[in-house]
Biopython code that builds the backbone (N, CA, C, O; Angstrom):
import numpy as np
from Bio.PDB.StructureBuilder import StructureBuilder

atoms = [
    (1, "UNK", "N", (-3.942, 41.433, -48.085)),
    (1, "UNK", "CA", (-4.835, 42.762, -47.711)),
    (1, "UNK", "C", (-6.203, 43.077, -47.862)),
    (1, "UNK", "O", (-6.967, 43.496, -46.993)),
    (2, "UNK", "N", (-6.403, 42.872, -48.866)),
    (2, "UNK", "CA", (-7.694, 42.901, -49.650)),
    (2, "UNK", "C", (-8.794, 42.070, -48.666)),
    (2, "UNK", "O", (-9.812, 42.548, -48.165)),
    (3, "UNK", "N", (-8.300, 40.717, -48.541)),
    (3, "UNK", "CA", (-9.135, 39.914, -47.599)),
    (3, "UNK", "C", (-9.206, 40.608, -46.052)),
    (3, "UNK", "O", (-10.257, 40.968, -45.521)),
    (4, "UNK", "N", (-8.085, 40.699, -45.550)),
    (4, "UNK", "CA", (-8.078, 41.383, -44.258)),
    (4, "UNK", "C", (-9.513, 42.699, -44.247)),
    (4, "UNK", "O", (-10.424, 42.830, -43.430)),
    (5, "UNK", "N", (-9.182, 43.542, -45.570)),
    (5, "UNK", "CA", (-10.149, 44.555, -45.251)),
    (5, "UNK", "C", (-11.498, 44.098, -45.350)),
    (5, "UNK", "O", (-12.313, 44.788, -44.739)),
    (6, "UNK", "N", (-11.937, 43.106, -45.970)),
    (6, "UNK", "CA", (-13.123, 42.577, -46.170)),
    (6, "UNK", "C", (-13.786, 42.111, -44.855)),
    (6, "UNK", "O", (-14.917, 42.286, -44.401)),
    (7, "UNK", "N", (-12.500, 41.338, -44.315)),
    (7, "UNK", "CA", (-13.068, 40.839, -42.930)),
    (7, "UNK", "C", (-13.665, 41.829, -41.787)),
    (7, "UNK", "O", (-14.602, 41.656, -41.008)),
    (8, "UNK", "N", (-12.688, 43.052, -41.988)),
    (8, "UNK", "CA", (-12.734, 44.354, -41.064)),
    (8, "UNK", "C", (-13.929, 45.149, -41.522)),
    (8, "UNK", "O", (-14.395, 45.995, -40.759)),
    (9, "UNK", "N", (-14.417, 44.961, -42.610)),
    (9, "UNK", "CA", (-15.554, 45.759, -43.274)),
    (9, "UNK", "C", (-16.794, 44.862, -42.647)),
    (9, "UNK", "O", (-17.616, 45.470, -41.961)),
    (10, "UNK", "N", (-16.930, 43.722, -42.812)),
    (10, "UNK", "CA", (-17.989, 42.533, -42.561)),
    (10, "UNK", "C", (-18.096, 43.093, -40.751)),
    (10, "UNK", "O", (-19.059, 43.700, -40.282)),
    (11, "UNK", "N", (-17.201, 42.805, -40.203)),
    (11, "UNK", "CA", (-17.115, 43.029, -38.734)),
    (11, "UNK", "C", (-17.653, 44.579, -38.466)),
    (11, "UNK", "O", (-18.565, 44.630, -37.641)),
    (12, "UNK", "N", (-17.360, 45.467, -38.859)),
    (12, "UNK", "CA", (-17.834, 46.751, -38.834)),
    (12, "UNK", "C", (-19.325, 46.990, -39.201)),
    (12, "UNK", "O", (-20.046, 47.714, -38.514)),
    (13, "UNK", "N", (-19.792, 46.286, -40.425)),
    (13, "UNK", "CA", (-21.067, 46.272, -40.718)),
    (13, "UNK", "C", (-22.020, 45.594, -39.621)),
    (13, "UNK", "O", (-23.124, 46.052, -39.325)),
    (14, "UNK", "N", (-21.524, 44.587, -39.126)),
    (14, "UNK", "CA", (-22.386, 44.056, -38.101)),
    (14, "UNK", "C", (-22.385, 44.624, -37.064)),
    (14, "UNK", "O", (-23.451, 44.541, -36.454)),
    (15, "UNK", "N", (-21.324, 45.388, -36.427)),
    (15, "UNK", "CA", (-21.613, 46.185, -35.320)),
    (15, "UNK", "C", (-22.317, 47.284, -35.410)),
    (15, "UNK", "O", (-22.975, 47.698, -34.456)),
    (16, "UNK", "N", (-22.260, 47.949, -36.676)),
    (16, "UNK", "CA", (-23.191, 49.218, -36.979)),
    (16, "UNK", "C", (-24.851, 48.723, -37.217)),
    (16, "UNK", "O", (-25.762, 49.516, -36.976)),
    (17, "UNK", "N", (-25.092, 47.469, -37.666)),
    (17, "UNK", "CA", (-26.303, 46.997, -37.460)),
    (17, "UNK", "C", (-26.831, 46.819, -36.168)),
    (17, "UNK", "O", (-27.986, 47.074, -35.830)),
    (18, "UNK", "N", (-25.756, 46.283, -35.328)),
    (18, "UNK", "CA", (-26.229, 46.264, -33.738)),
    (18, "UNK", "C", (-26.712, 47.288, -33.046)),
    (18, "UNK", "O", (-27.674, 47.399, -32.286)),
    (19, "UNK", "N", (-25.670, 48.219, -33.531)),
    (19, "UNK", "CA", (-25.893, 49.757, -32.788)),
    (19, "UNK", "C", (-27.234, 50.324, -33.460)),
    (19, "UNK", "O", (-28.171, 50.759, -32.790)),
    (20, "UNK", "N", (-27.222, 50.279, -34.652)),
    (20, "UNK", "CA", (-28.680, 50.938, -35.219)),
    (20, "UNK", "C", (-29.784, 50.362, -34.616)),
    (20, "UNK", "O", (-30.831, 51.001, -34.514)),
    (21, "UNK", "N", (-29.664, 49.110, -34.160)),
    (21, "UNK", "CA", (-30.915, 48.669, -33.610)),
    (21, "UNK", "C", (-30.972, 49.283, -32.460)),
    (21, "UNK", "O", (-31.925, 50.032, -32.247)),
    (22, "UNK", "N", (-30.123, 49.124, -31.635)),
    (22, "UNK", "CA", (-29.975, 49.538, -30.128)),
    (22, "UNK", "C", (-30.578, 51.005, -30.366)),
    (22, "UNK", "O", (-31.730, 51.223, -29.991)),
    (23, "UNK", "N", (-30.027, 51.743, -30.815)),
    (23, "UNK", "CA", (-30.307, 53.112, -31.211)),
    (23, "UNK", "C", (-31.870, 53.185, -31.708)),
    (23, "UNK", "O", (-32.449, 54.217, -31.369)),
    (24, "UNK", "N", (-32.518, 52.376, -32.350)),
    (24, "UNK", "CA", (-33.703, 52.648, -32.441)),
    (24, "UNK", "C", (-34.623, 52.127, -31.322)),
    (24, "UNK", "O", (-35.715, 52.654, -31.108)),
    (25, "UNK", "N", (-34.152, 51.065, -30.602)),
    (25, "UNK", "CA", (-34.750, 51.067, -29.533)),
    (25, "UNK", "C", (-34.985, 51.823, -28.484)),
    (25, "UNK", "O", (-36.081, 51.864, -27.923)),
    (26, "UNK", "N", (-33.776, 52.608, -28.069)),
    (26, "UNK", "CA", (-33.776, 53.781, -27.381)),
    (26, "UNK", "C", (-34.637, 54.916, -27.880)),
    (26, "UNK", "O", (-35.319, 55.587, -27.107)),
    (27, "UNK", "N", (-34.594, 55.133, -29.251)),
    (27, "UNK", "CA", (-35.359, 56.225, -29.693)),
    (27, "UNK", "C", (-36.858, 56.049, -29.763)),
    (27, "UNK", "O", (-37.702, 56.946, -29.764)),
    (28, "UNK", "N", (-37.047, 54.753, -29.821)),
    (28, "UNK", "CA", (-38.383, 54.133, -30.142)),
    (28, "UNK", "C", (-39.123, 54.142, -28.924)),
    (28, "UNK", "O", (-40.321, 53.874, -29.019)),
    (29, "UNK", "N", (-38.532, 54.462, -27.512)),
    (29, "UNK", "CA", (-39.184, 53.928, -26.485)),
    (29, "UNK", "C", (-40.151, 55.458, -25.817)),
    (29, "UNK", "O", (-39.716, 56.608, -25.882)),
    (30, "UNK", "N", (-41.251, 55.130, -25.321)),
    (30, "UNK", "CA", (-41.945, 56.151, -24.945)),
    (30, "UNK", "C", (-41.392, 57.365, -23.818)),
    (30, "UNK", "O", (-41.135, 57.055, -22.655)),
    (31, "UNK", "N", (-41.268, 58.603, -24.268)),
    (31, "UNK", "CA", (-40.619, 59.558, -23.177)),
    (31, "UNK", "C", (-41.401, 59.330, -21.691)),
    (31, "UNK", "O", (-42.592, 59.198, -21.408)),
    (32, "UNK", "N", (-40.228, 59.347, -20.916)),
    (32, "UNK", "CA", (-40.719, 58.775, -19.725)),
    (32, "UNK", "C", (-40.945, 60.139, -18.897)),
    (32, "UNK", "O", (-40.597, 61.193, -19.430)),
    (33, "UNK", "N", (-41.480, 60.150, -17.696)),
    (33, "UNK", "CA", (-41.549, 61.212, -16.698)),
    (33, "UNK", "C", (-40.533, 61.683, -15.983)),
    (33, "UNK", "O", (-40.410, 62.795, -15.471)),
    (34, "UNK", "N", (-39.655, 60.571, -15.975)),
    (34, "UNK", "CA", (-38.424, 60.723, -15.085)),
    (34, "UNK", "C", (-37.116, 61.337, -15.864)),
    (34, "UNK", "O", (-36.629, 60.994, -16.942)),
    (35, "UNK", "N", (-36.736, 62.317, -14.986)),
    (35, "UNK", "CA", (-35.506, 62.905, -15.657)),
    (35, "UNK", "C", (-34.403, 62.075, -15.444)),
    (35, "UNK", "O", (-33.444, 62.312, -16.180)),
    (36, "UNK", "N", (-34.287, 61.248, -14.708)),
    (36, "UNK", "CA", (-33.132, 60.132, -14.519)),
    (36, "UNK", "C", (-33.416, 59.294, -15.593)),
    (36, "UNK", "O", (-32.570, 59.199, -16.482)),
    (37, "UNK", "N", (-34.228, 58.808, -15.651)),
    (37, "UNK", "CA", (-34.498, 57.599, -17.043)),
    (37, "UNK", "C", (-34.022, 58.492, -18.408)),
    (37, "UNK", "O", (-33.247, 57.958, -19.202)),
    (38, "UNK", "N", (-34.541, 59.948, -18.664)),
    (38, "UNK", "CA", (-34.083, 60.490, -19.442)),
    (38, "UNK", "C", (-32.693, 60.582, -19.809)),
    (38, "UNK", "O", (-32.271, 60.431, -20.955)),
    (39, "UNK", "N", (-31.990, 60.840, -18.777)),
    (39, "UNK", "CA", (-30.357, 60.882, -18.583)),
    (39, "UNK", "C", (-29.830, 59.568, -18.895)),
    (39, "UNK", "O", (-28.829, 59.442, -19.600)),
    (40, "UNK", "N", (-30.416, 58.649, -18.436)),
    (40, "UNK", "CA", (-29.861, 57.285, -18.476)),
    (40, "UNK", "C", (-29.659, 56.928, -20.354)),
    (40, "UNK", "O", (-28.638, 56.402, -20.799)),
    (41, "UNK", "N", (-30.683, 57.286, -21.106)),
    (41, "UNK", "CA", (-31.007, 57.089, -22.338)),
    (41, "UNK", "C", (-30.065, 58.014, -23.172)),
    (41, "UNK", "O", (-29.472, 57.675, -24.196)),
    (42, "UNK", "N", (-30.020, 59.328, -22.522)),
    (42, "UNK", "CA", (-28.682, 60.429, -23.258)),
    (42, "UNK", "C", (-27.334, 59.391, -23.201)),
    (42, "UNK", "O", (-26.664, 59.003, -24.159)),
    (43, "UNK", "N", (-27.162, 59.074, -21.771)),
    (43, "UNK", "CA", (-25.784, 58.421, -21.695)),
    (43, "UNK", "C", (-25.563, 57.045, -22.504)),
    (43, "UNK", "O", (-24.449, 56.892, -23.005)),
    (44, "UNK", "N", (-26.507, 56.051, -22.674)),
    (44, "UNK", "CA", (-26.699, 54.923, -23.379)),
    (44, "UNK", "C", (-26.586, 55.436, -25.071)),
    (44, "UNK", "O", (-25.867, 54.807, -25.847)),
    (45, "UNK", "N", (-27.357, 56.604, -25.507)),
    (45, "UNK", "CA", (-27.062, 56.604, -26.972)),
    (45, "UNK", "C", (-25.622, 57.452, -27.123)),
    (45, "UNK", "O", (-25.087, 57.421, -28.232)),
    (46, "UNK", "N", (-25.068, 58.101, -26.197)),
    (46, "UNK", "CA", (-23.764, 58.823, -26.477)),
    (46, "UNK", "C", (-23.003, 57.375, -26.527)),
    (46, "UNK", "O", (-22.354, 57.016, -27.510)),
    (47, "UNK", "N", (-23.140, 56.712, -25.530)),
    (47, "UNK", "CA", (-22.118, 55.357, -25.587)),
    (47, "UNK", "C", (-22.323, 54.694, -27.052)),
    (47, "UNK", "O", (-21.383, 54.404, -27.792)),
    (48, "UNK", "N", (-23.547, 54.519, -27.328)),
    (48, "UNK", "CA", (-23.659, 53.884, -28.729)),
    (48, "UNK", "C", (-22.857, 54.959, -29.797)),
    (48, "UNK", "O", (-22.172, 54.403, -30.655)),
    (49, "UNK", "N", (-22.879, 55.930, -29.804)),
    (49, "UNK", "CA", (-22.047, 56.683, -30.818)),
    (49, "UNK", "C", (-20.751, 56.726, -30.755)),
    (49, "UNK", "O", (-20.088, 56.737, -31.792)),
    (50, "UNK", "N", (-20.192, 56.757, -29.562)),
    (50, "UNK", "CA", (-18.755, 56.490, -29.158)),
    (50, "UNK", "C", (-18.354, 54.856, -29.829)),
    (50, "UNK", "O", (-17.263, 54.599, -30.338)),
    (51, "UNK", "N", (-19.348, 53.997, -29.708)),
    (51, "UNK", "CA", (-18.849, 52.774, -30.014)),
    (51, "UNK", "C", (-18.758, 52.612, -31.361)),
    (51, "UNK", "O", (-17.900, 51.872, -31.843)),
    (52, "UNK", "N", (-19.824, 53.434, -32.271)),
    (52, "UNK", "CA", (-20.014, 53.363, -33.558)),
    (52, "UNK", "C", (-18.721, 54.061, -34.232)),
    (52, "UNK", "O", (-18.123, 53.600, -35.205)),
    (53, "UNK", "N", (-18.366, 55.348, -33.491)),
    (53, "UNK", "CA", (-16.985, 55.926, -34.038)),
    (53, "UNK", "C", (-15.796, 55.044, -33.945)),
    (53, "UNK", "O", (-14.963, 55.022, -34.851)),
    (54, "UNK", "N", (-15.670, 54.161, -32.649)),
    (54, "UNK", "CA", (-14.562, 53.501, -32.368)),
    (54, "UNK", "C", (-14.518, 52.262, -33.571)),
    (54, "UNK", "O", (-13.403, 51.898, -33.943)),
    (55, "UNK", "N", (-15.559, 51.715, -34.085)),
    (55, "UNK", "CA", (-15.752, 50.537, -35.060)),
    (55, "UNK", "C", (-15.618, 51.215, -36.229)),
    (55, "UNK", "O", (-15.280, 50.459, -37.139)),
    (56, "UNK", "N", (-15.786, 52.646, -36.643)),
    (56, "UNK", "CA", (-15.287, 53.054, -37.741)),
    (56, "UNK", "C", (-13.571, 53.324, -37.843)),
    (56, "UNK", "O", (-12.819, 53.124, -38.797)),
    (57, "UNK", "N", (-13.297, 53.819, -36.568)),
    (57, "UNK", "CA", (-11.614, 54.197, -36.585)),
    (57, "UNK", "C", (-11.169, 52.827, -36.780)),
    (57, "UNK", "O", (-10.144, 52.802, -37.462)),
    (58, "UNK", "N", (-11.570, 51.699, -36.429)),
    (58, "UNK", "CA", (-10.855, 50.318, -36.395)),
    (58, "UNK", "C", (-10.825, 49.930, -37.917)),
    (58, "UNK", "O", (-9.845, 49.391, -38.433)),
    (59, "UNK", "N", (-12.002, 50.254, -38.608)),
    (59, "UNK", "CA", (-12.218, 49.707, -39.868)),
    (59, "UNK", "C", (-11.160, 50.291, -40.857)),
    (59, "UNK", "O", (-10.540, 49.621, -41.682)),
    (60, "UNK", "N", (-11.019, 51.874, -40.621)),
    (60, "UNK", "CA", (-10.075, 52.418, -41.166)),
    (60, "UNK", "C", (-8.523, 52.380, -40.864)),
    (60, "UNK", "O", (-7.633, 52.684, -41.657)),
    (61, "UNK", "N", (-8.386, 51.977, -39.650)),
    (61, "UNK", "CA", (-7.206, 51.541, -39.354)),
    (61, "UNK", "C", (-6.704, 50.286, -40.158)),
    (61, "UNK", "O", (-5.599, 50.255, -40.699)),
    (62, "UNK", "N", (-7.639, 49.225, -40.191)),
    (62, "UNK", "CA", (-7.382, 48.200, -40.948)),
    (62, "UNK", "C", (-7.115, 48.348, -42.446)),
    (62, "UNK", "O", (-6.536, 47.468, -43.082)),
    (63, "UNK", "N", (-7.631, 49.685, -43.088)),
    (63, "UNK", "CA", (-7.171, 49.578, -44.236)),
    (63, "UNK", "C", (-6.026, 50.392, -44.666)),
    (63, "UNK", "O", (-5.651, 50.551, -45.828)),
    (64, "UNK", "N", (-5.374, 51.024, -43.313)),
    (64, "UNK", "CA", (-4.271, 51.658, -43.360)),
    (64, "UNK", "C", (-4.590, 53.196, -43.624)),
    (64, "UNK", "O", (-3.637, 53.950, -43.819)),
    (65, "UNK", "N", (-5.793, 53.657, -43.638)),
    (65, "UNK", "CA", (-6.177, 55.109, -43.835)),
    (65, "UNK", "C", (-5.646, 55.953, -42.729)),
    (65, "UNK", "O", (-5.160, 57.048, -43.014)),
    (66, "UNK", "N", (-5.692, 55.544, -41.490)),
    (66, "UNK", "CA", (-5.475, 56.387, -40.517)),
    (66, "UNK", "C", (-3.689, 56.752, -40.433)),
    (66, "UNK", "O", (-3.112, 57.763, -40.033)),
    (67, "UNK", "N", (-3.198, 55.559, -40.951)),
    (67, "UNK", "CA", (-1.675, 55.659, -40.794)),
    (67, "UNK", "C", (-1.344, 56.714, -42.153)),
    (67, "UNK", "O", (-0.866, 57.836, -41.984)),
    (68, "UNK", "N", (-1.648, 56.209, -43.375)),
    (68, "UNK", "CA", (-1.723, 57.657, -44.121)),
    (68, "UNK", "C", (-1.930, 59.129, -43.944)),
    (68, "UNK", "O", (-1.168, 60.034, -44.282)),
    (69, "UNK", "N", (-3.215, 59.216, -43.293)),
    (69, "UNK", "CA", (-3.363, 60.630, -42.779)),
    (69, "UNK", "C", (-2.554, 61.127, -41.936)),
    (69, "UNK", "O", (-2.096, 62.263, -42.061)),
    (70, "UNK", "N", (-2.278, 60.348, -40.977)),
    (70, "UNK", "CA", (-1.320, 60.941, -39.895)),
    (70, "UNK", "C", (0.156, 61.236, -40.611)),
    (70, "UNK", "O", (0.686, 62.279, -40.229)),
    (71, "UNK", "N", (0.845, 60.503, -41.541)),
    (71, "UNK", "CA", (1.846, 60.421, -42.436)),
    (71, "UNK", "C", (1.770, 61.788, -43.104)),
    (71, "UNK", "O", (2.672, 62.603, -42.909)),
    (72, "UNK", "N", (0.707, 62.075, -43.901)),
    (72, "UNK", "CA", (0.654, 63.215, -44.564)),
    (72, "UNK", "C", (0.603, 64.397, -43.563)),
    (72, "UNK", "O", (1.129, 65.459, -43.897)),
    (73, "UNK", "N", (0.056, 64.288, -42.464)),
    (73, "UNK", "CA", (-0.014, 65.339, -41.648)),
    (73, "UNK", "C", (1.405, 65.958, -40.741)),
    (73, "UNK", "O", (1.724, 67.015, -40.198)),
    (74, "UNK", "N", (1.931, 64.751, -40.935)),
    (74, "UNK", "CA", (3.460, 64.852, -40.338)),
    (74, "UNK", "C", (4.353, 65.651, -41.286)),
    (74, "UNK", "O", (5.175, 66.467, -40.869)),
    (75, "UNK", "N", (4.135, 65.352, -42.719)),
    (75, "UNK", "CA", (4.822, 66.165, -43.726)),
    (75, "UNK", "C", (4.703, 67.440, -43.787)),
    (75, "UNK", "O", (5.524, 68.068, -44.455)),
    (76, "UNK", "N", (3.652, 68.114, -43.102)),
    (76, "UNK", "CA", (3.465, 69.481, -43.380)),
    (76, "UNK", "C", (4.115, 70.229, -42.393)),
    (76, "UNK", "O", (4.086, 71.459, -42.432)),
]
sb = StructureBuilder()
sb.init_structure("model")
sb.init_model(0)
sb.init_chain("A")
sb.init_seg("    ")
for serial, (resi, resn, name, xyz) in enumerate(atoms, 1):
    if name == "N":
        sb.init_residue(resn, " ", resi, " ")
    sb.init_atom(name, np.array(xyz, "f"), 0.0, 1.0, " ", f" {name:<3s}", serial, name[0])
structure = sb.get_structure()
């Protein structure tokens, strides 16, 4: 179980590093005059946030945290 979590953690860490680099690239570009280009950047950034959240959920699921939280909520 610990090895499985370690593998999931490493996968999550690599994914987050890639996402952080891409977010930095998006934020580091010069502001464009085009509203369309700004809209594309907002969409790309929102997609990266969703991807990061999905990676975190996958990590938590690998460790069983999500199942335990749902079980606690069902007891109430």
